[in-house]
N, C-alpha and C positions, 0 to 999 in steps of 0.2 A: 963652784963649791962641790966638794965631794959629798955624796949622800952617805951618812954614817948611821950607826945604830940609833942615835938620839935625834936625828934630823926630823923636823916637823915642817912639812911643806904647806903652802896656803890652801885653804879649803873653807867652805861655808859649814860651820859646825853648829849643831843644834842639839840641845838636850831634849830628849823625847820621853814620853811615857806610853807604855803599851797596856791595853786592858784585856784581860783574859776572859774567856767565856765563863769561868768559874769565879769571877768577881775580884781578881787580884790586879794590882797595879805594878808593873815591872818598869824599872828605870833603864834608860839607854841613851845612845847618841847616834845621830845621823850625820855623816860627813859627805858633803857634795862638792863637785868641782866648783871652783871659785866663780867662774864667769860663763860657764857653758852648762847645758843640761847633761846629765849622765847618759852614757850609752848602755850601761849595764849596772846591776846592783848585786852586792854581796850581802847576804843575810848571815851573820856570823853566830855560830853556836859554840860556846866556849868549853874548855876542859872541865873536869870533875870539880865541883865547888867544895866538896869535902876534902880535896887535896890542893886547895888554893886556886882552882880555876875560876875565871871571871871574865867579864868583857874586856878588861885591861890585860889579859894574858898576852905576852909580848908580841907574838906573830899577828894577832888580831889588831892590837894597838898600832903596830907598824903598818899594817895594811891601811888603816884609817889615816895614818900620817902621810902616806905616800901615794896611794892609788887614785884618790880623787884628782890630784895634780898631774900625775904622770900618765894615767891611763883613762881618765874621764869615767871612773867607776865610783858609784855611790857605795859607801860602806855603812851598814846598819849593824851596830853592836848593842847588846843588852845583857843584863844580868837575869838569868833564869830565877825562878822562885826561890826565895830565901838566900840569894847570893848577894855579897857585898863587894863593892869596889869604891874608888874615890868618887864615882858618880853617885853613890848611895846604895841603899839596900832594897831589893825587890821584895814585895810582900810574899807571904806564904812560907812554905818549908820545902826543902829538898825532898823529892819523892822517888829517887832512884831511877828516874827516866820515864816514869809512867804519867803522872799528872803534868809533867813537862810537855806533854803533847799539846796542852792548851797554850803554853808559852810559845812554841813553834808556830802554832796557828795564829796567835796574836801578832807575831812579827810579820808573817806573810800577809795577814789582813792589813796591817799598817802599810806595807809596801804596795799592796794593791790599791788601797784607798788613796794613797798619795801619788799614784801613777809613777812609781819608780819602775824603770823598764828592765826587762830581761833579768829577772831575779834568779840568782844562783845561791844555793846553800854552800856555806863554807864551814864545815864542822872540824873540830880538833878533838881527838881522843873521845871523851864522853860526848862531845858535840857531834861526832860522827854517828854515834848510836842514835841520837835524837834525829839526825838527818835521815838515816835509813828507816827508822821506825815510823816517824811522823811527818816526813818531808814530802810525801808523794801528793803534792797539791798541784792543781792545774796551772798555777802561775809559775811554778818552778821549772826553769829551763834545764837544770842539771845540778849536780852536787860534786863538790871537791872535798875529799876526806883527807885530813892530816892525821897520821898515826892511828888508823882505825884499829881498836882492839878486837872487834867482832866478839864481844862477850854478851852484853845486853841485847845487841842486835845479832840475830843468828840466821840460819839458813832460810827460815820462813820469810824474814825481811828481805833477804837477798832475792828470793824468788819473786816477791812482790815488786821489788825494784826492777827486776828483769821484765816483768809484765808492764810496769809503768813506762818503760822504754826510753826514759830520758838519759842523757850522758851521765856517767859516774866515773870519776877520776880519783884513785887512791894514791896518795904520796906516802910511801912506806920507808921509814928509815932503815938503813942496813943494820943498825944496832938497837932496834926497838926493843922495849921491855916486854911487849905483849905479842906482837905479830910482825914477823919479818918478811922480806919480799918474796921468798920462795913459797912459804905457806900462804901468803896473801894471794899470790897468783893462783894457787889451787882453790882457795875459798871463793875468790871473786870470779872464777870461771863459771859460776852459776849465773852470772849476769853477762850475757853476750856482748852488751855495749860498754862493759866496764873496761877501764884501762888502769893497770897497776904500774906505777913509776917507782922503782927502787932508787933510793938516794944514798949513794956511797958515803960512808963516814958519819952519817947523821944519826942522832938519837931521838928518843920519843919527844923531847921538849924542844928540839930544833934550836938549841943554844948556839950562838955564833952568827955573826953577820953573813958569812958565806952561805949558810943554810937558809937564813931568812930570804936572801936574794933568790935562791933557787926556788923556794916556795912561791914567792910573789911572782916570779917570772912564769912558773907553771900555771898559776892562777890566771894571769893576764893572757897567756897563750890560748886559754879556753874561752875566757869571758869577753875579751876584746883583742883579738889576735893582731889587729892593726897597730896596737901600742907595744907589741913585744918585739925584741927584748927590751926591758926597762933600762933607761939610762942609769949610769952610776954617778953622774954629775948633773948639776942644774946651774 
C-alpha cells in the first residue's frame, strides 16, 4: 500500500491532559508504536492559534499518523492555552508566547514523568518561537524547527540556545513568508551547533505530500537515524 496524505498507520493512541504550573488543563494526544517501546519522542509545538494553528495542523498530524509505525517514535501533540481542535479546547487564553512557557513545561514534564525517551522538540512557525524561548530543559535532546519566523524569539534566545549546546535543526522553505534560507543561515550562525536546511520549492505551510515527506525524513534522520529514509509503501 502506498503511503498517501490521508494514510493512518497503526499505533497506540491515547487522549491525554497536561496540567500547567499556573493551574490550566491542556488537551492532547500521545501516539506510541503499536507493539514496541519508542526509541525517541517528539513533543510537538503547533503554529499560531490566532491563525488556525493547533495540534492537528497537518504536518504534526501526519507525524503522529506515520512515525510511531515507521520509525518507533512517540508523538506527543497538544493544544496550547486557549487553542481548539477536534480533540477539544485547552483552558486559558492565548498569551502571545509568554504564558505558553508553562504549556511547554507541562508537556516536557509529562514526557519525563511517563519515561518517554530521548525527547526532541518539534516546533512549527509559532511553535519554533516557543521551542527557542522555553524549550531549554535538561530532558530535551534537541529541537527541529519548521518555518522559523524568528520574530518573538530573537538574538537573545539564539544566544541562550548556543549556550544550551543541544542540536538545533531549522527546515526553512525556499518561499517562506517570513524567513528564507539565506537570511536564516545568517541569523542561525549565532548558534554554532545549528543546521539550516533550505527546502527548494516549499512554502511556510508545507502544503503537498512531497514536502511533508521531506520534513518527516529530515526529522527521522536526526531523531532515529536507523529508520531513515522512511518507506513510501507499507
